[in-house]
C-alpha positions in Angstrom: 0.0 0.0 0.0 1.4 3.4 -1.0 1.9 5.8 1.9 1.5 9.5 1.4 4.5 11.7 1.2 2.9 13.8 4.0 2.9 10.8 6.4 6.4 9.8 5.5 7.7 13.3 6.5 6.5 12.7 10.0 9.3 11.3 12.1 8.6 8.8 15.0 7.8 10.4 18.3 10.9 9.1 20.2 9.4 10.1 23.6 6.8 7.4 23.1 9.3 4.9 21.7 11.4 5.3 24.9 8.2 5.1 26.9 7.4 1.7 25.4 10.9 0.4 26.3 10.5 1.8 29.8 7.1 0.1 30.2 8.5 -3.2 29.1 11.3 -3.0 31.6 8.9 -1.8 34.3 6.9 -5.0 34.0 10.0 -7.0 34.8 11.0 -5.0 37.9 7.5 -4.1 39.2 7.7 -6.5 42.1 11.3 -5.7 43.1 12.5 -3.1 45.6 13.3 -0.8 42.7 10.2 -0.4 40.5 10.5 1.9 37.5 10.2 5.7 38.2 8.8 7.5 35.2 10.3 11.0 34.6 10.0 10.8 30.9 6.4 11.9 30.1 5.1 15.4 30.7 1.9 14.5 32.5 0.9 15.9 35.9 0.5 13.4 38.7 -2.5 15.4 39.8 -5.8 14.5 38.1 -9.0 16.5 37.7 -10.3 17.6 41.1 -13.5 16.1 42.5 -15.8 18.9 41.4 -14.6 18.7 37.8 -15.1 14.9 37.8 -18.6 15.4 39.3 -19.5 17.9 36.6 -18.6 15.3 34.0 -20.7 12.6 35.8 -23.6 15.0 36.0 -23.5 15.7 32.3 -23.6 12.0 31.5 -26.4 11.3 34.0 -28.5 14.1 32.7 -27.9 13.1 29.1 -26.1 16.4 28.2 -23.9 14.5 25.7 -25.1 15.8 22.3 -22.9 17.7 19.9 -22.1 21.3 20.8 -21.2 24.1 18.4 -18.0 23.5 16.5 -16.5 26.5 18.3 -17.4 25.1 21.7 -20.0 25.8 24.3 -20.7 29.5 24.7 -20.6 29.4 28.6 -17.2 27.7 28.4 -15.8 30.3 26.0 -17.1 33.0 28.3 -15.4 31.4 31.4 -12.1 31.2 29.5 -12.5 34.9 28.6 -13.1 35.8 32.3 -10.0 33.8 33.3 -7.8 35.8 31.0 -9.2 39.0 32.5 -8.8 37.9 36.1 -5.5 36.0 35.9 -3.6 38.0 33.3 -5.5 41.3 33.1 -6.0 40.8 29.4 -9.4 41.4 27.7 -10.0 38.5 25.4 -13.6 38.5 24.0 -15.3 35.1 24.1 -16.0 35.6 20.3 -12.2 35.1 19.6 -12.0 31.8 21.6 -12.4 28.5 19.9 -12.6 25.4 22.1 -10.8 22.4 20.5 -10.1 18.7 21.0 -6.9 19.4 22.9 -4.1 21.8 22.0 -3.2 19.4 19.2 -6.5 20.2 17.4 -5.9 23.9 18.0 -2.5 23.7 16.4 -3.8 21.6 13.5 -6.6 24.1 12.9 -4.3 27.1 13.0 -1.8 25.6 10.7 -4.4 24.4 8.2 -6.1 27.9 8.2 -2.9 29.9 7.8 -0.2 27.9 6.1 0.1 27.2 2.4 2.2 24.6 0.6 5.9 25.3 1.0 5.4 28.2 3.5 8.2 28.2 6.0 7.6 28.7 9.8 10.5 29.6 12.0 10.7 27.8 15.3 13.4 27.4 18.0 15.7 24.4 18.2 15.2 22.7 20.7 11.4 22.7 20.7 8.4 20.3 21.1 8.6 18.0 18.0 4.8 17.7 17.4 4.6 21.4 16.8 6.8 21.3 13.7 4.9 18.2 12.5 1.7 20.2 12.5 3.4 22.6 10.1 4.5 19.7 8.0 1.0 18.1 8.0 -0.3 21.4 6.5 2.3 21.0 3.7 4.5 23.8 5.2 8.1 23.5 6.3 9.3 24.1 9.9 12.7 25.8 9.9 14.5 25.1 13.1 16.8 27.9 14.3 19.4 26.9 16.8 19.2 28.6 20.1 21.5 28.9 23.1 21.3 29.0 26.9 22.2 32.7 26.7 19.0 33.1 24.7 17.0 30.9 27.2 16.7 28.4 24.3 14.2 30.8 22.7 14.2 32.8 19.4 15.1 36.5 19.4 13.9 39.3 17.2 17.3 39.6 15.6 17.4 35.9 14.8 14.0 36.0 13.3 14.8 39.0 11.1 18.1 37.4 9.9 16.4 34.1 9.0 13.3 35.6 7.2 13.1 34.8 3.5 10.5 35.3 0.8 9.1 31.8 1.8 8.7 32.6 5.5 5.1 32.8 6.7 5.7 33.4 10.4 6.9 32.0 13.7 5.7 29.2 16.0 6.9 29.8 19.5 6.3 28.1 22.9 6.4 30.0 26.2 7.0 28.3 28.6 8.7 25.7 26.4 8.8 22.0 26.3 11.6 20.7 26.8 13.4 23.5 28.5 10.7 25.1 30.7 11.9 28.5 29.7 9.8 31.5 28.5 10.3 34.4 26.2 10.6 37.7 28.0 7.5 39.9 27.1 9.8 42.6 25.8 11.6 40.2 23.4 8.3 38.7 22.3 7.0 42.1 21.5 10.1 42.8 19.4 9.7 39.4 17.6 6.0 40.2 16.8 7.0 43.6 15.4 9.5 41.9 13.1 6.8 39.4 12.0 4.1 42.1 11.6 6.4 44.3 9.5 6.7 41.4 7.0 3.0 40.5 7.0 3.6 37.3 8.8 1.8 35.4 11.6 2.9 34.9 15.2 1.7 31.6 16.8 2.5 31.1 20.5 1.9 27.7 22.3 1.0 28.8 25.8 -0.2 25.4 27.2 2.1 25.8 30.2 1.3 29.4 30.8 -0.7 28.7 34.0 2.4 27.0 35.4 4.7 30.0 35.4 6.8 30.5 38.4 8.4 33.9 37.7 6.4 37.1 37.5 8.7 38.4 34.8 7.6 35.7 32.4 4.1 34.7 33.4 2.3 36.9 30.9 0.1 35.9 28.0 1.3 36.9 24.5 -2.3 38.1 24.0 -1.4 41.2 26.0 0.9 42.3 23.1 -1.5 42.3 20.2 -4.9 41.0 19.0 -3.1 39.6 15.9 -1.1 37.1 18.0 -2.6 33.5 17.9 -2.4 31.7 21.2 -2.8 27.9 21.7 -3.8 26.7 25.2 -5.0 23.6 26.9 -6.8 22.1 29.9 -4.2 19.4 30.1 -1.4 20.9 32.1 -2.5 23.6 34.5 -6.0 22.2 34.8 -4.7 18.6 35.1 -7.0 17.1 32.4 -4.6 15.4 30.0 -6.7 12.5 28.9 -9.9 14.6 28.5 -8.5 16.1 25.3 -9.7 19.6 25.6 -7.9 22.9 24.6 -8.6 26.2 23.0 -7.4 28.7 20.5 -7.5 32.5 20.5 -7.5 34.0 17.0 -8.3 37.4 15.5 -12.1 37.9 14.9 -11.6 37.7 11.1 -10.1 34.2 11.4 -12.9 32.7 13.6 -15.2 31.8 10.7 -12.3 30.1 8.9 -11.4 28.0 12.0 -15.1 27.2 12.5 -15.5 25.9 9.0 -12.4 23.7 9.4 -13.5 22.5 12.8 -17.0 21.6 11.6 -15.5 19.3 8.9 -12.6 17.9 10.8 -13.9 17.5 14.4 -17.6 18.4 14.5 -17.0 19.6 18.0 -14.8 19.0 21.1 -15.9 16.4 23.6 -19.2 17.6 25.1 -18.6 15.8 28.4 -15.1 17.3 28.7 -16.5 20.7 28.1 -19.1 20.4 30.8 -16.4 19.2 33.2 -14.2 22.2 32.2 -16.9 24.6 33.2 -16.2 23.6 36.8 -12.4 24.4 36.5 -13.1 28.1 36.9 -15.0 27.9 40.2 -13.1 29.8 42.9 -12.5 26.6 45.0 -11.1 24.9 41.9 -8.8 27.8 41.0 -7.5 27.7 44.6 -6.6 24.0 44.2 -4.8 24.7 40.9 -2.8 27.4 42.6 -1.8 25.0 45.4 -0.7 22.5 42.8 1.3 25.1 41.0 3.1 25.9 44.2 3.9 22.2 44.5 5.3 22.1 41.0 7.6 25.0 41.9 8.7 23.2 45.1 9.6 20.1 43.0 11.6 22.3 40.6 13.4 24.0 43.4 14.5 20.6 44.8 15.2 18.8 41.6 17.2 21.3 39.5 20.0 21.9 42.2 20.1 18.1 42.8 20.7 17.4 39.1 23.4 20.0 39.0 25.2 18.4 41.9 25.1 15.0 40.0 26.9 16.6 37.0 23.7 16.8 35.0 24.0 20.5 34.3 20.8 22.5 33.8 22.1 25.7 32.0 18.9 27.7 32.4 16.6 27.5 35.4 13.1 26.7 34.1 10.7 29.5 34.9 7.6 27.4 34.2 6.1 24.1 33.1 7.7 21.0 34.8 10.8 20.1 32.9 14.6 20.0 33.4 16.7 20.2 30.2 20.0 18.8 31.4 23.4 18.5 29.7 24.8 15.0 30.2 27.9 15.5 28.1 30.4 15.2 31.0 28.7 12.1 32.4 28.6 10.4 29.0 32.3 10.9 28.6 33.0 9.5 32.1 30.7 6.5 31.5 31.9 5.8 28.0 28.5 6.5 26.5 28.0 8.0 23.0 25.2 10.5 23.7 22.0 11.3 25.5 20.2 8.4 23.9 22.6 5.9 25.4 22.5 7.8 28.7 18.7 7.6 28.9 18.7 3.9 28.3 21.6 3.4 30.8 19.6 5.3 33.4 16.6 3.2 32.7 18.5 -0.1 33.1 20.9 0.8 35.8 18.8 3.2 38.0 15.3 2.2 36.9 14.6 5.9 36.1 13.0 6.6 32.8 14.0 9.9 31.2 13.8 11.3 27.6 16.8 11.7 25.4 17.1 15.0 23.4 16.7 13.4 20.0 13.1 14.4 19.6 13.5 18.0 20.2 15.7 19.2 17.3 19.3 19.1 16.1 21.0 21.9 18.0 23.2 20.0 20.4 20.2 17.9 21.5 22.3 14.8 21.5 24.0 16.3 24.6 20.8 16.8 26.5 18.1 14.7 28.3 14.7 15.9 29.5 13.4 15.1 33.0 9.8 15.7 33.8 9.3 17.0 37.4 5.5 16.4 37.2 5.9 13.4 39.5 5.5 13.5 43.3 8.3 14.9 45.5 8.8 11.4 47.0 9.4 9.9 43.5 11.8 12.8 42.6 13.8 12.3 45.7 14.0 8.5 45.1 15.0 9.1 41.5 17.9 11.5 42.6 19.0 8.9 45.2 19.1 6.1 42.6 20.9 8.3 40.0 23.5 9.3 42.6 24.1 5.7 43.6 24.5 4.7 40.0 26.7 7.6 39.0 29.0 7.2 42.1 
């Protein structure tokens, strides 16, 4: 059977390949005194709070499970709008908000609406691999621009201007970023958007970790800069609803009908049950719980990053958000006789029973030197993981 060129352009998602290997080993060591600790997948260990779960159950019991509008339930769009106003002091009309089947659907809809064949989208290297594949699936080309620790592993306005060509359509950024947990300073993002605007391009910003910012200097939505910026967000991370597959997209008013037309044909609507559940996320007692959990994520970061540095797994930039540690394992690979971060990740899996993610997925700019740790696990698991890694490396 002939496979499409589009499908063949999509590389394997190595995070999941490593996860499969870790799961296989985990089954072998499950009943030992060292069961596998999974620090490889970016998924909060917290799940949806009780009130959110109850809202889903209520929707099922009352039969509120029919299709909604393709743009999402109007009450949910309004609550998201109110959240922007209260949390970020940014006025975002509900009419610009499109509820989607996860941030993945939001990215797909944005790319299909705005990218033509052979358009080029500038994106940082390292960055989340699926984002560039959404560009490729729309028949565009993601152009990876190497970044450095001095740049917080983010693009700069100067770098965007220098890389812009007649084929460039815009930029796709993430703030905070996966895998680095670093954000773009609002002033630099403003400069980037000016460069893009001057060339008639588009600025797309993945903000799915925005609610999990730990530094007031960076915890601002890109929507505060301009109504022309397109923001992608999700209920998965801050709201702890990963498997519910619910996200949203904020676009200029003129783009909403285009997104709606695509959503009607591709998705019909997001999950009705998940939408009813998400309405409860914005109740005051739920927001208080999410803020408590955000503080816990920060406490985990504050323990884990210094501990990695002490082990020789250097984290060159302290993450200001999300729940990741982007650690350079070069020195340890040399000491252990390992080729690169891929070998290091598998060695950690087998020797310490700690599953982590090699940098291969995230780009080409020295990513073979880095591994990504997820700090979304409990403090107890993080402490045990550090103890095991210390015992192995010593």
